[in-house]
N, C-alpha and C positions, 0 to 999 in steps of 0.2 A: 431330462433334467439339465439345467443350465450349467455349463462347465465353468470352472474358476476363471479361465481365460476370458470367456464371453462376459461374465459378470464384471470382471476387472475392466474390460474395455468399455462396457456400458457405464460404469461408475466414472471411468476416466473421461469419457465424452461429456457426462454431466458435470464433472469437475472442470473441464475446459469451459463449458458454458457459464458456470458460476464464477470462475476466475476471470473470464472476460467481463462479466458484470462488475466484479470487484475492481478491475482496472479502469472501467468506464464510469464507475460510481462517483468519482470526484468531478465529473463534467459540470454539474450545476455550480460547484464551487468556483470553477475556472470561468464559467460564464459570468458569475458575480464579479470576479476579479477583473475580467475584461471590461465589464460595464463601468465599474468604479475606477478603473485605471490604477488600482493599488492592490497589493496582496494583504493589506491590513495586518491582522494578527495571525494569519494563517502561517503554519510552519512548513518549510520545504522538506523537513526530515522524513515524513512518510513516503514521499515521492522518490527521494534519494535512496532510501532503504529498499523500496520496491524495485527500483532500477537495478541495483547491484544484485538483489535477490534473483530477479529474472535472468540476468546475464549468467550467473553461476549455474542456474538450473538448465539453461540452454547448453552450457558446457557439459553438465552431468548427463544430459539426455543424448548427446552425440553418439553415433554408432561405435566410434573408436574408444569411447569411455564407458558407456553403459548401454549395450545393445537393447533393442526392442522397447525403446522409450519415446516413440514418436509423439505420443500425446503430451509428454512433458516438454518436448522441444517446441511443438506448435504453439501452445498457449503462452509459453514464456518468451518466445520470439515476438508474438503479438504484444505481450506486456512490455517488453523492452521498448518497442516503437511508441506505444501509448505514453509510457512514462517520460520518454524523451520529449514528446510534444508538450506534456504538462510542465516539464522543467524549463523548456524554452519560453513558454508563456509566463512562468514564474519569474524568469530572468528579466523578461521584457517589462514587467510591471513592478519590479523591486527597486529600492533605492540602491545607490552605488555600492555601499558597504555590504549589503546582503547579496547583491549581484556577484560581487567578487568572491564571497564566501561560497555561494552555490556553485559557481563556475569552477572554483578550485576543488570542491568536493567531487564534481563530475569527472574532472581530469584525473584525480586520484583513483576513482573507481575504474576508469578505463585502463589506466596503467596497471592496476592490480589484476584485472581479469585477463589482460594480455599476458602478463608475467605468469599467472597461474596456468593458462592454457599452454604456453610455451614449455613451462617446466613439466607439466603432467604428460604432454604428448611426446616429449623428447627424452625424459628421464625415467618415466615409469612405463613398464613394458607389458603389463597384462591388464585385461579388462577388470579383473577383481581388484587389483591394486589401484588402478585409476578411479574406479567407482568409489573405493574407500576414501582416497585422498580428497576427491572433489565432493563426495557425499558429506564428509565432515565439515567442509567449508560451507556447503549448502545448508546444513543444519544451523550453523552459526548465523548466516545471513537471513535464513527464513525466520528464525526466532527474532532477529533484529527488526525484520519487516513487521511482524505481528506486534512487537513491543514498541515500535516507533510512535504510536499514538499516546504512549504514556505521558509524554510532555504535554500533549493537548488535554489529557485527562486531568493532569494537575491544574491546568488553567481552568477547566470546567469546575473543579472542586473549589478553587479559589474565588472564582467569579460567580459561582452558582448559576452558570449559563452554559448551554450546549451550542451556542451560536456558531462557534468555530470548530465544532466536532461533527462533521457531516454524518447524518444518520445512516444513509445508504452505504457509506464506506464501512461503517461498523457492522451493519447487517451482512453485507457481502463478505466481510472478513470472517465472521462467525460461520456462515454457511460454507465458505471455501475451505476453512480448516476442517470442518466435519467431513466434507466430501472427500478430500484428499487423504484424510486419516482412514476412511473406509477403503479407499483405493489401495492404500499401502498394506492394510490388514488382510485383504483377500489373498494376495501373494506377498508375504511379509517383506517389507522394505523399511528398515529402521530409520534410514535417512529421510524418508518422506513421512513416516508415521509420527516420529517423536516431535518434530517442530510443528507439524500441523495439529497434533493433539493439543499442544501448548497454545497454539494460535486460536483454537476453538475457545479455550478458557479466556484468553485476552479479549476476543470478540464478545463473549458473553458479558465480561466485566464492563465493556464499553456500552452495551445495550442496557445493562442495569443502571449505569450512570446516566444514560440518556433519559430513561424512564423517571429517574429520581429528580432530575433538574429541568425536565421539559416544561413543567408548569411555571417555575420561577423564571425561565427564559422568556416565556410569553408575557409575563408580568413586567419584566424589565423592558421588553420591546415596546409594550404599550405605554409605559411611563416615559420612555425616551421619545416616542412619537408625540405624546402630550406636551412634553417640554419643548420640542421643536415647534409645535403649533403655537405655544405661548410666546416663544421668542419671535416668531414671525409676526404675531399680532402686535407685539411691542414695537418691532421695527416699523410696521406699517403706521402705527399711531404716532411714533416719533417723526416719521416722514411727513405725516399730515400737519404736525405742529410747525 
């Protein structure tokens, strides 16, 4: 019979794979940004939220805070590096006002995580207390990460278009929430179970929204392409005159 530890490790490894897919899922979005040379209407909020979320989970998984959490540290370390790359690309292709806002947000996040680490490691002296303090902070930022696409969901409902809500990010968010909820329930960890359970619901809501407006998005894209072709023909005809 499979032990609880073995099952938890197996689910944790699967969770690492799904989370890595989650972190890499915006890659097509950033390829589009790089090709167009503009961030268009894409929001930096999901990437900023994911960055701070990954950093606090790295702190939570350190041996001096919450022992035996190697899988938590590995995937969130990778996530931190990936999100930093995304944010650098976002900064490079943003206008000056948005660039300053994003840079300031990153600076605030770095100051916050440094202050939290210093406070916990110097003022709190047991693993249980450190786990509780950092775990509560992790819950808050994990919920923020999963909830960060809400602003994009509002845009989707307003425009009836999912053009700026990447499908694979929504799918990976849903799968990631499910997997880490299962991981936390095998050997109960409320700090992992609660936010990821909520994250599963947020991810499901995004997928439902995507299915609802996918058809209208294609119709809008077709209409926009037709309009561009018509304008091109007008320009050519005027040039001929």
